[in-house]
N, C-alpha and C positions, 0 to 999 in steps of 0.2 A: 504493500500500500504506500509506504513512504517513498519507494522508488518511482511509483506512478506520479505522486504529487511533485516530486523533484523534477521529473521530466516535463511536467506541465508548466512549472514555475520558471524553469530555465529559459532565459530570453524574455520573460514577461515579468521580471521581478518588480520593476518600477510601476507597471500598471497595477500589479497586485497591491503594492504599497499605497498608491493613491486611491485605489478602490476601497481598501480597508479604511483609510482616513475618511473618505466621503460617507461610507456606510456608518462609521462611528458617529460622525457629525449629525447625519440625518436621524439616527437612533436617539441621540441626545436631545435634539430639537423635539422629536415626538414625545419622548419620556418627560422632558422638561415641561412641555405644554400640558400633558395629562396630569403630571404631578401638581402643577400650579393650579389647575382647575379643581383638583380634588382636595388640595390642602392650602386654602388661602391663608396667608401669613398676616397676623395682626400687626407685626412690626415692619411690614413691607413699606418701601418708599414709593409713594404714589407720584407718578410723573404726569404733570399736566402740560399744556401748551407752553407756559412760561418756562418750566424746567427743561422741556425738550429743546426749546430755542437756544438755551445756554449750554447744552451738553457739549457741542463741538468746542466751545471756548474752554470749558473745564478740562476736557480731554486734551486739548492742545496745550493748556497750561501745565498739566501734569507731564505730558510727553516732553515738552521743552525743558521743564525743570530737571527731569531725569537726564536729558541730553547734556545740559550744562553741568550737572553734578558729576557726570562721567568725565568731563573735561578737567574738573578741579580736584576731584578726589581720586586716590589710588583705586584702580579697578577692583582689586581683590577686597579692599576694605569696604567699598560701596556695595559690592555684591554680597558680602557677608551681612551688611546692615539690612539690605532689603530682603534677604533670605530669612533673617530672624523674624522680621515683620510678617513675611509670607507664612512661615511655619505657624505663627500664632493664629493667623487668619484661617488657614486650612484646618487647624484643629477645631476652632470655633465653628467653622462651616460644617464639620463632621457632626457636631452636636445639633446644629440647625436642621440638617438633613435627617438625622436619626429620630429627632423628637416626634414628628407626626407619624413616622412609620412605626415606631415602637409603641407609642401610646395607643394606637389603634389595635395592635395585636396583643399588647400587654398593658391593660388599663392601669395596673398598679404602678407603672413607671411614670404616670402623669403627676405623681406627688412632687410638689415644688418646695424649694429651699430659698430662703432670703439671705443674701450675702451683703453685709454692710459695706458701703463704699464711701463713707464719710471723709476719710483722708484725701481721696481723689477730688471730692467736691470742694474741699478747702482750697486745693491748688487751683481748681477752676474759678473759684470766687476771686482769688488773687489776680488771675489773668483778666477776668471780666472787668475789674476796676479800671484797667488801662485800655482794654479793647472791647468795649461793651457791645459793639455791633457784630462781633464774632459769635455771639451766643443767642440762642433762640429765646423768643419772648416767652414768659411764663403763661400758662394756660389760664385765661380769665375765668374759666369754669371751676378751677380749683378753689376750694374754700380754705380758710385759715388753718383748719385742722390738718388738711392734706399737705399744706405747705410746711407745717411744723414737724411733720413726720421725718424721722431719720432716713436719709437716702439709702436705698437698698437695691440690689440686682436680683431679680427672681430667676431661678433656673430649675428646670425639671430634672427628675432622676433620669429620664430618657435621654436628655441632652448630655448629662454627665456620662452616661454609658457611651454615647456616640463620641464624645471627646476622648474617653479612655480607649476606645477602639481605634480612633484615628491617630493618636499620639505615636504608637509603635511604627505605623507606616511612615510617619514623618521622619522618625529616627532612621528607619531602614532606607528611605530615599536618600537622605544626606550621607549615609554611609556607602551606598552603592550607586546612586544616580541611575537606577534602573528605569528603563523607559515604560515598563508596565505600571510601575507605581506612579510615574508621571501622569499616565493616562487615567489612573484611579483618581488622582487629584483633579484632573480635568472634568471627570464625570461629576464629582462633588460640586466643584465650582459652577459648572454650567447649570445644574439643576437648582442649586441654592440661589445662584445669581438671577436666574429667570423668575424664580418664585418671590424674590425680594424686591423686584422692580415691576410695579404694576402701572400700566399706561391707562389713563383715565378716559381716553377717547381715541377714535380713529385719527382725528386731526393730530393729536399728540404723537401717535405712533408714526404717521407719515412724516411729520416734521422731524422727528428723531432720526428716521432713516435717511431723509434727504440731507440733514445737517451732517450726519456721520459719513455719508457718501462723499460730501465735499471735503470733510476732515481727512478721511482716509486717502483720497486721491491727491490732495495737496501735499500731505506730509510724505507720501511715498514717491510721487513723480517730481514734485517741485523742489524738494529739499532732501538732504541726506539724513535728516533727523530720525525718521521712523526706522530706517535700516540700521542706523548707528546705534540706536537704543536696543533694537532687537539683537544685534550682535554683541553689544557691550554688557548686557545684563542677562545672566543665566538663571532664569526662573522657570519652574514647571507650570507655566500658565499656557500650555499648548497641548494639543494632541499630537503624538508622534508615532511613527511606524518605520521600521527599517526599510531602506530602499532595496536592500537585498536580504530577504528573510532567510536565505540559505547561508549567508555569510554576514552575520550582524556586526556592524562597526558603529561604535558610539557616535562618531562624527559624520555618519552617512544616514541621516534620518529625514524622511519627508515629514512636514509639520503643518499644522493649521492652528492659528491663534484662537483662543477661547472667545474673544470678542466677536469673531465671525460666526460663532454659534449662539452665544447669549443674546446678542442684539436681534438677530432674526427671530429667535425663539420668543422674545418679548412681543414682537409684532404678531407672530403667528398665534400667540395666546389670545390676542384681540380677535382675530378672525375666527378662532375656535369659539370664543364667547358669543360672537355675532351669530354663528351657525347654531349654537346651543340654544339661543334665545329666539329661534324661529326665522333667522335671516337666511340669506343665500348660502349654498354649499361652497365654502371657500377653503376649508382646512386641507383636504387632500390635494387640491390644485396648488396651494401654496407649498406643500411638502414636495410635490413633484418639481415645482419651479425652483425651490431651494437646491435640490439635488442637481438639476440641470445647470444652475448657476455655478455650483462648485466644480462640476465637470468642465465648464467653460473656463473657469479660473485656472485649472490645471493645464488645460490646452494652451491658454494664452501664456502661461508661465514657460512652457517648453518651447513655444514658437518664438517668443521674444527674448528668452534667456534673461529676463529682468523680473525683479520682485513685483508681484501683482497684488493690489489691494482687493481682497475678495469682495468687499462691499461694492466695488465698481460694477460687479455683475449681479450680486445678490439683491441690491436695492431695486434696480429696474425690474428684475424678475418678479420680486414679491409685489411691488406696487402695481406693475403692469398686469400681472395675473389677477390680482384682487379686483382691479377696475374692470377688466374685460369679463371676468366670471360674474361679477355683480351686474354688469350691463346686460349680459346675455340672459340673466335670470330676471331682469327687469327691476332690480332693487338697488341700483347704484346710489340713488339719493339717500336711501336708508343707511347704507354702509358709510357714506361720506359724512353723515351727520350723527353717526352712532356715538353715544357717550354713556358711560356707566355713572348714574347719578351719584351713588355713594362715593365712588372713587373721585369723581369730579369735585364734589364738595370737599373731600379730604385733601385733594391736591391744592385747592385754593387756600384752605386753612393752613396747610403746611407751608405753602409759599409765603403767606402773610407773616408767618412766624420765623421764617428761615433766615439763616445768616446772610445768604445772598441778597434777599430782598432788603434786608437792613443795610447792607453795604451799598447797594444801588440807591436806596433812599437817602443815605448819608451823603453820597456824592451829588445826588440831585439837589438836595437842600443847600449844600455848599455852593453849587452853581447858581441857584436861585438867589442866594444871599449876595453873591458877587455882582449879579446883574442889577440888583436893587441898589447896591452901593454905587455902581457906575451911573 
């Protein structure tokens, strides 16, 4: 049997590698969509039109900061720093993924513990005195009794179990740098990432895709920043597969960034909701469009021998497919105006209390004051 597989793979190793990557990505988008629909997260960040409009700026700022940091800090030191942060994030993500899964099968694990975080709050209070606009506004609905309570962090037993299960894999990865463990982290990140970012409307989803389309194309084609950061920082935030499965070499890996999975997944969650609420059939069409877009990305990569921003192909595929499918079914207007009332209200409330809104308001007020003075 092994000889038959070897004979089939010989000469087709690279096709097998990219086929495996595309299959994994499509499976993660499908699972992430279904998981998000079945397990709505109370702590999820709700993204409205205002937040979606600013996402390319946030991403650009982060990317540029990493690029500059690589120029000024020793590469080994900076990689160690960001990997420590990543290790913490992936362990916590393991808890977030395990919590809904374990509590459904073992209700006893839903028991919660309160961890006091008073010392951290004291540090935050000190910083807030000097930079008040960096902190969220207090909730006006909170009464004095709630405000007087000692700050705590609630964590379930299921989340603790998930954290305990993930920690050994983090240790194993940094000891071996094994590509299979890297993919395990990718699975966790994609599912948790998609479930923790909820788009409040179709408009927000479309705006997010268009903005990140411009972001991806600009930083890949117009500057060396995206490629420089990708080569300079060694983080397991990608799906990888050996280009030659018959002769695995650590430096010969086909890869796909997790952003090219999470971002489309967040949009496909919207079309899944629209379909579930009696709207046009869009989910399967978008899944097919996503796979075709990834195949096109791989083909363009080999034909051009230049790094390709996957969103260059994914965004037109998803938006075009959605519009055409909705138009054919006579429900384009309903799709374009779709919004989830609860998520829409939540996104507006979060935006009003957010650090970003306060920063923008602060600059706007300063500008108004200067105009009045003149």
